N, C-alpha and C positions, 0 to 999 in steps of 0.2 A: 483057564484061570492062571494068573501069575503066581509064581512061587515067591514066598515072603519069609524072611528070617527075622524072628523077633529080637535076636541079640544085637542086630546092627542098628546103631543109633544114627538117626538122621542128623542131629546136631550133637557135637561131641564135647561142648563146653558146658557143663552143668550149671556153674555159677553164672555164666553169661546168659543162659536161657532164663534163669531165675530173675536176673536183672531185667530182661525183656518183659517177663510176665508182670513184675511189679510196676515197671514204667507204663505198661499198657493199661493197667487198671486205672491209672490216674492221668494218662495222656492219650486220649483216644484218637484225635486227629488234629494236626496242626500244620499250617504252612510254615516251611522252614525259613529261617533267617540265614541268608547266604553270607559267606565271608566278605563279599563285596559290600553288602549292606552294612555289616558290622564295622567295616573300615571307613564308611562314609560318615565321618564324625562332624563335618562342618558343611553347612549349606546356607544359602540365603533365598528367601522367598520374596520376590519383588512385585511391586504394583498391586498388592492385594488389598481388598477391603478386609479390615481386621475387626472382628468382634473380640475384644480383649477379656471378656468375661463379665463386663459391666456396661461397656459403651462401644460404639462403632467408630473406627478411625479409617478414613478414606485414603486410598492410594499411598500405602506405606510399605515398608520392608521389615522383615524379621530375620535376624541372623541367629543361627544355631551352631554351637560348637560343643563337642564332648557331652552331648546329651542335654545341654541346657540352653535356654534363651539368652543370648549375649546382648543383643541390642534390638530396639524397636523404634522405627522412625522413618521419615522420608529420605533422609540423608545419613546413611550408616556406613561405618567402616567394615569392609568385607575382607575376611582372611584370604590370603593368596591361595589360589587353587581350589577354593570352595565351589561347590556346585551351585549354579544359579537356576532358580525355578521361576519362570514368568507366570504370575497368577492374575494377570489382567482379567477383570470381569468376575473373578472368583472371590470367595470369602474364606479367610483363615480364622478358625476359632479354636479354643482350648478343647482338648479331648473331653468328651462327655462323661459325666459321672452319674451312674444309675444308683440311686440312693436306697433301692430295695430289691434285692435279688436273693436267690437261694442257689449256692454253688454246690449242687449235689455231685456234679462231676466236673473235672477240670475243663472239659470241652465247652462248658458254659462260659468260661473265661476266654476261650479261643473265639467262640461265636461273637461274644461281646466286642472284642477288639476289631473283628472284621467289619463291624458296623459303626466304628468310630467311638465306642465306649471304652475309654482307656482305664477307667477305675470303676470297680464294682464294690458296693457296700452290701455285704451279705448279712442277712437277718436270721439265719439258722442253718447250720451245716455241721457235719461231723468234724469235731475239733482236731482229730489226729490228721485228717487230710489237710485241714487248714494249716496246721503246723508244717507239714511236709511241703506244701505248695508255697508257703511263705519263704521257706529256706531256698527254694528254687528261684523265687522272685528276687531275693537278695543277691543271688549270683548273676542275675540278669536274664530274665525270661522275656524275650522280645516277641514271642508268638502268642502271648495271652495277655489279657488285661490285668493290671494290678488290682489288689483287693484288700479290704479290711473285713473283719467278721465279728459277729456276735457270738459265734461258736454255738454251744448248746443253749437252747432257749431255756427260760425259767418258766416252769409250768407246774401245775398240781397233778397228783395222781389221777389219771383218766382225763387230763386236760389236753387241749389242742397242742399238738407236737408229739404226743405219745403214739400217734397212729401211723408213723412213717415206716414201720417195719423193722426198726432197730431200737434197742433199749437205751433210754436216757434217764438220768437222775431226776427226781421230782421233789418238790417242797410241800410240806403239809401245814406248817404253822409259822408264825412270825419269829419264834425263837431260833429257827434254823437259818434265817436270812443271811446273816453275816458270813457264816461258814459256807453257805451255798454259793454266795457271790464270790467269795475268795477262791473257791474251787474253780469256778468258771474263769476267773482271771488267771489262775495258775495254768489253766489249759491253753491260754492265749487269747481269750476274748478281748477285743479292742473296746467294746462297749457292751451293755447288757440289754437283752431283748426279753421282755416279759409277755407271756401269752395270757391275756385277760379277755377271754372270749365267751360270749353267751350263745354260741352256736349249738345246734341240736347235737346231742350225744357227747358233749364234752363237759367235764366238770370245770368249776371256776374257783380259783383261790379266793380267800376272803379279802375284804378291803384292808384289813389290818396286815395281812401278809403282803399284799401289794405295796402298801406304804413302807413296810419294814424292808423289803427288797430295794425299793428306791433309795431309802436312807442308807442302806449298807453299801450300795453302789456309789452313791455320792461321797461317802466317807473315803472311798478308794479313788475318788476323782474320775469316775467313769460316767459317761452319758447313759441315760436310760430311755429306751424306746418301748412303747407298749402296743401290742397287737390288740385291737378292739374289734368287736363284731356288732356294735350298736352305738347309737348316739349316747345312750345312758352310760355305756362302758367308757366312752370318751370322757364324759364329765368326771367320772370317778377316777380315771387315770390322771387327769389334769389336777384334780384336788389332792391326789396322792403325792404330787410334786414331781412327776416324771418330766423328762426334757422334751420328748417328742411322741407324736402319734404315728404309728407305722402305717396307718390307713386313714383315709377320709371316711367318716361315718356317713352313710347315705340310706339308713333305714327309715328316716323321717326328715321333715324339713327342720332346719336349724332354728333355734330361738333367735329373736332379733338382736340379742346382746351376745350371741355365741362368739363372734369374732373378737369383740372387746374382751370377753372372758378369757379366751385363749391367749390373746396378746398380753393381758395383765399378768398371766402366769408364765410369761416368757417361754412359751412353747413353740416348737416347730412342728410341721405336719407334712407327711409324705403323701403323694397323690394316689398312686396305684389305681388309676381310673380306666385304663384302656381295656383291661379284661372285663370289668363290670360293664363298660360301654358295649363291648361285643355281646355280652349276655343280656343286658337290660335296656340298652339304648337303641338308637336309630343309626342308619348308615351302614348296616352290615356287621358281620362277625369277623372271626379270625381269617376268613378267606380274603379279606381286603389286603392283608399282608401277603398272602400266597399269590394273589393276582397282580401284585405290584412288580413290574419288570425291573425296578431298581433294587428290589430286595430278593426276589425269587431265586436268582442264580446262586445265592449264598446260603440257601436253606436245604437241609437234609429232607429226604422224603418222610422220615419219621416225624420231623418237626412240622412239615406241611400237613401231615395227617392230623396231628394234634391241634394245629391252628384251625383247620377246617371243622374240627369238632366243637369249637367254641362258637356257638350260634345263639341267636337271641332266644331267651326264655319267654314264652308267652304268659299272659296273665293267668291262664288256666293252670299253668304249672305252679305258680305261686299259690293258687287256691288249693291245689293238690297237697303241697307241702304243709300248708296250714291245717288241712283236714286230717292228715296223717298224725300230726301232733295232738290235735283235739280229740282223736279217737283213743288215745292212750288212757288206760284206766288209772294208773298210778304214776303220773309224770313226776320226774325228779325236779328239783328246784330250777336247774338250768333249762330244762324243757319248758317249764312254766314261763320263764323269762323269754325264751325263744318264741313261744306262742304269742306272748304279748307284743314282742317286736314285730312279728309277721302281721299281726292284726293292725299295726300302725302303718302298714304299707298298703295303700290302695292299688288296685291293679293298674290304673293309669300311671301312677307314680313309678311303679315297678317297671313298666314297659318304657316309659319316657326317660327314666334315669335322670330326673331333674334334681333330686335332692343333693347328690354329690356335687353336681355342677354349681348349684346355689351355694352350698357350703364353701366350695373353693373360692368363688367370687367374694363371698363375705370375708373370708380369712385374708384374701389378698387386699381388699379395701382397708382392713383393719391393720395391715402392716405385719401380719404374722409371717415368719419365714416359711416359704413353701419349697419343698424339695421334690424334684421329679424322680419318681421311682416306679418300677414296673411290676414287681412281684414275679419277675421272670423265673423260669424253671419250675413254677407251679402251674403247669398247664400251657405254657407257651415258651417259645425260644428266646434266649437272651439276645441282646443286640438289636435285632429287627423290631422287637416290641418297644424299644426305647423311642423309635421314630413314631410309632403309633401313639405312645404316651404323650409325646410332645404335641402331636396333632390334636389329641383329645383335650389337653388342658387349654390349648389355644381356642378350640371350638367352644370350650366351657366359658371363655371370657378373658383369659390372660393374653397379653400381647405376645407376639413372637419373641421380641427382645426380652421380655420378662421371663418367658418360658426357658429361653436359653440361659439366662442368668441363673435361674433356679436349677439348671442342670449342669452348672459349671462352678462359678465362684461361690454361690450360696452354700451348697453342700461342702465344698472345700473349707469354708470358714467354720461352719457348724461342727464338722468333724475334725477340725484342727489339722487339715491336710494343707499345711502352709506352703508346700512346694509345688502346688498345681492349682488348676481351676481358673487361671488367668494367663494372659500372654504378657509377660513382664520380665525384664532382665533378671537373671538369677534363678528363675523357676525352671522346673522340668520342661523339656520340649515334648510334652504330650499334646499333639496338634492334629487337627483335622481340616483338610482343604476341601471345600465343596463348590459346586457350580452355583452361580447366581447369588442371591441374597436371602439367607434364612431368617434375617431379622425383619424381613418384610413378608416372605412366604416361607412358613415353617417347613413345608414339604421339601424345600431345597436341602435339608440336612441329609436326605436319602441319596442325593446325587453326589456321591463321594469321589473326589479326584485322588486323594492320597491321605494316608494315616501314618503318623509317627508316634512311637512310644520311646520316650527318652532319646529322641533324636534319631532313632533307627526306623527306617521306613518299613512298614508292614507289607509283605508281598501278598497283596489282595488277589492278584491273578492266580498265584499258586494255590491260595486258599480256595478260590472258586473251582479250580481244576480238581482239587482234592474232594470237594463236595460233589462234583459231577461224577467222579469215580466211585465215591461211596454210594451215590444214588444208583449208579449202573450196577454195582455189585448187589445192591438191595433187590434189584429185579430178579436175580437168581434165587433169592430167598432171604427172609428176615434173618439178620445176624451175620451176613457175609460182609467182610471188609477187605479192601486191598491192604496188603501188609508188607512192609519192607523195613530194612535197617535204617532207612532215612529218618525214621522216627527217633532213632537212638544214636545219631551221630554218623551214620554211614551214608553212602551215596548210591546204593543200589536202587533200581527203579522197578516199578511194576505197572502194567496197564491192563485193565480188564474190559471185556465187552461181552454182552449177553445177547444171545439170539434165541429165537423160538425154535422148538423142536430139538431132536437129538436121538441118540440110540434107544432102542427098546421102548419106543413111543414116549420118550421124555418130553416134558413140557418146555424145558429151556436148557441151554448149554452155556457155560461160562468159559470164554477163552482168556487165557492168561499169557501175557507177553512180558517176560522179565529180563533184566540185565543185572546180574550179580557182580558187584565190583568189590575192590579190596581195601576200601578206606578204613574199615575197622577189622578187628581180629577174626570175627566170625560173621561174615556177611550173609544176607539172605534176602529173598523177595518171593512173594506169592500172595496167598489169600488166607484169611483167618475166619473161622466160623465160631461165633459165640452163641451157645444155645439160648441164653436169655436175651440176646439182641445186642448187648454191648458188655465189655468188661469181663473179667474172669470170675464170674459168680458160679458156684457149683450147682449142678443139677443131678438128680438121682436117676440114672439110667440102668440101675442094677436089674438083672434079668434079661437085658438085651445082650446078645452074645457076640454080635459082630457089627462092623461098619462096612458098607458097600458103596461103590461108586464106579462109574464108567470113566475111562480116560483115553485120550488120544494125544500123541506127542510126536517127537522127531527121533524116536529110538533111544532117547537119553534115559538116565536114571533120575527119578524125582523122589521127593520124600513126603511123608505124611506123619505128623506128630500130634499126639493127643495129650493135652494138659489135664491134670487132675490135682485137686487140692492136697491129697495125701502124698503125692510125689513132690515133695517140697522143692527140690533143687532142679529137677529136670523132667521134661515130658518123656513119655515112651514114644519111640520113633521107629519107623520102618521105611526102607526104600522100595520103590516099585519101578518097573520099566513100562514105558508107553511108546508104542510104535504108531505108524501112520493110520492104522485101523483101530476102530473102537474096541476096547477090551474091558470086560467087567472084572473088578477087583473086589474080593471079599476077604476081609482081614478080621480075625477074632480079636476082641478087645483084650484078651489075655496076652496077645503079642505086644501090646503097649504097656503091660504091667498094671492093668487096672481091671476091676470088676464092674466098672461103670457107675459106682455109687456117688462119685463126686467129680464128674467131668466138668471142666471149665472152658475148654476151647479146643479147636482142631486147626492145625496149620497144614496147608498143602502148597508146595512150590519147590524152589531150588536153593541149594546152598553152595553150589560149585561155581567158580568164577567163569563168567561168560554169559552169553545170551541164551535164552531158551524159550520155547513155546509149549504150552500145555492146554488142553481143553478137558473140562470135567463136566459130568452130567449125572443126574439121578443119584446124588449123594444122599445117604440116609443111614440112620442107625436102625438096626434090626430090619423088620419088614417094611417100615415106613407106612404102615396102615393108618388110615385116618377115618374120622367120623363126620367131619365137616361142620364143626362148631367152634366159635371163639370163646375161650374160657377166661374169665376175669377173676383174679384173686382179690378178695376184699379183706384188708387188714383189720385185725382186732384193735379195739381201743381199750387199753388197760384201764380197769376200774369202771368201765361202762356197764350199765345194767340194761342196756337196750339190745336190739338185734345185732349190734356191732360188738358185743362182748366176746365173741369168738371169731376167729378167722374163717372165712367162707370162700368157696369156689362156686361162682355163679356163671351160668351160661349167658354170654353177652349177645350172641347172635347165632343163628342157625342158617346155613346155606340151603336154599330151596332145592329140593330133590336129593340132598345129601343123605348118607346113612343115618345121621342124627335126626333129620327131618322125617325120613321114612319110619324111623322107630318111634317117633312121637315126642322127641325132646323139644323143649320150647325155651325161648328167651326168658330169663328170670329163674329158671330151675336151678336149685342148689345141688351140686354133686356131693354125694356122701361116700360112695364106694365104686370102685372099678375092678372088675375081675375078683371080687370078694376081698379086695384090699381097701381099707379106709384111707382116704386121702383128700386133702384140700389144696394140693399142689398141682398146677397145670402141667408142669414138666414131668411130674410123676405119672400123670394121666397119659401123656404122650408115650412114656416108656412102657406103660402097661399095654397100650394099644399096639406098640411096635413089637411086642412079644407074640402078637396074634397074627396069624396068616390072613391075608386079604380073602374076604369071603366068609371068614369065621364069625361067630356070634359072640359078642362081649356083653355080659350083664353089667348095667350101670344103675346104681341105686341113687335116687334123687329125692329131694323134698320139694313139693309143689303145693301151695296153699296150706302149708302146715302138715301135710300128709306125706308119708314115705311111700314110694313105689319103685319097682324095678322094671326097667325097660331093656330089651335085648336089641343091641345095635349090631347090625351086620356090616363090619368095617370093609372099606374098599381100598384099593391100591392107590398110592399117591402117584400122579403122573410124573 
């Protein structure tokens, strides 16, 4: 066993570590913009087919200087020394604008840019993060898409938007409207997003409150978009004077005059059809994105898993949902409306997904402005989903040229983004170069040659390499990331590889090859483990006494640092030696200055200048004991009177032959207690299991079919 001294800090600059932690929360992975790229301020793209946001121009050239488009035409003046790019046979188009996303994490913006979406229009996010990321954008953030935001949505107590796991203000009556809207504007909302939803388990604001919020926003010169969950809700939002619908209604066929009705009220409508097509339409689900060779190399394993989970819902599922609502003895008003809405959907319509397509065609014929939006980050990855959305609206009846217009110049005009959306002198050089002609074959948008944001070329290859490394680390276990100071202005590097097997019957080993360089004051490279999978969110591992891992190196000194929320300025850190033979290291959590109640992350690697190699295996907190079940936390909906009125921890799946399976736990069981401690937190359940020796019995109290029972699980050792 190696000797460890708790007083020796792995990283010696407390404030620097805090800066790393803060940056990491909001900047998860980005391809860096090199100095050479930043200095390449002028270039010309020759012989391109140009879609300028409205029309196609053949065999023309576009000159860019200092981040802006300088000239467009067949015969243009080129600045001396400018880079020349031959685009013969290719198409240059404006950077795409996704008119409906949710930027829950900053990596949504990175993923978007990697797929040619240079501007994201967010429809609900945490306003403090929005403010911080906007400040970064103003300073020049070339590795992520630009964005505008609705900030905090406008919703009623218990309404849609209150279920996201963090507290937001809500509005009760019309008299609150002006103050409520003013507060959102003060937080930085660029426009106002209202949740007016008839979905199951959500309350709905009154029509008077809806109209009052619209009026209050218009008084301040802000656009108003409304989230609707039904055709009826769309009519009411339009009559309230809103500017746009955040979704196409598709719960029933539109009336013959619906298009003219929307047009007469000067409304625009966002599409958000790709995910519903995956669920209710034909042609496959989210796996169509995962299986596309032009998209797959830029997707994280976590994203591909989410996309694969978006599969067609059969008519019998629709019937089951309707049956569940009809069985309620005392349905709330919004449950009654949801029941009536579901009754209006025949199984054939539900499966064929024809209503949304018909509505889109009707609106297009009527001349209603259509904005292509994906609803990305709600169950699907940003960027890649934009290409699926474009294909979906074209399949629904829009021409490829119209779809591209609705994804560039139309949203730019609607949202007063007057510096983008077109290829025209004086505008931002947000550009995407693709093979072939997407105005004829919309699928060509996926075959990307190059992306520029404000004239700076995005390093798509570096981004792809970072994705490959993230996916490789993920093989070692959920939550593992390659981690170096390159994210924060340094030039240290790290490369990881995962192989099967390892010491003490280990399942896998992660090899880390790092090169710590001195471009910044405190350089580092290695790997980071996030208990919740990403970001510095705290977990309660109290009761777990130590962390263990096996290591093998070149006889050098390496470091392990544990981050915790209560140690605000610095992690607790320990050095350890690793020779050519595998050695087990067991370090008490007390050596890191924590009792484990708020651990946010663990870093392992090097901080000394030079190259190093290190292999780790069998990393775990406590005993690492497991029961073999996937646990899904179900958030509470404030104000709900249904089964979602309280947060729950439900078993999502049970591995065959696992301790959970042997003990009789089943999918759908709700966990109440573990080891006599009441909990609905999956990470707390892990901690309680890790306090138990493999082979010991852990009592787990569950609720099944409304009845409580205790099952004894004999936990096993994690390989």
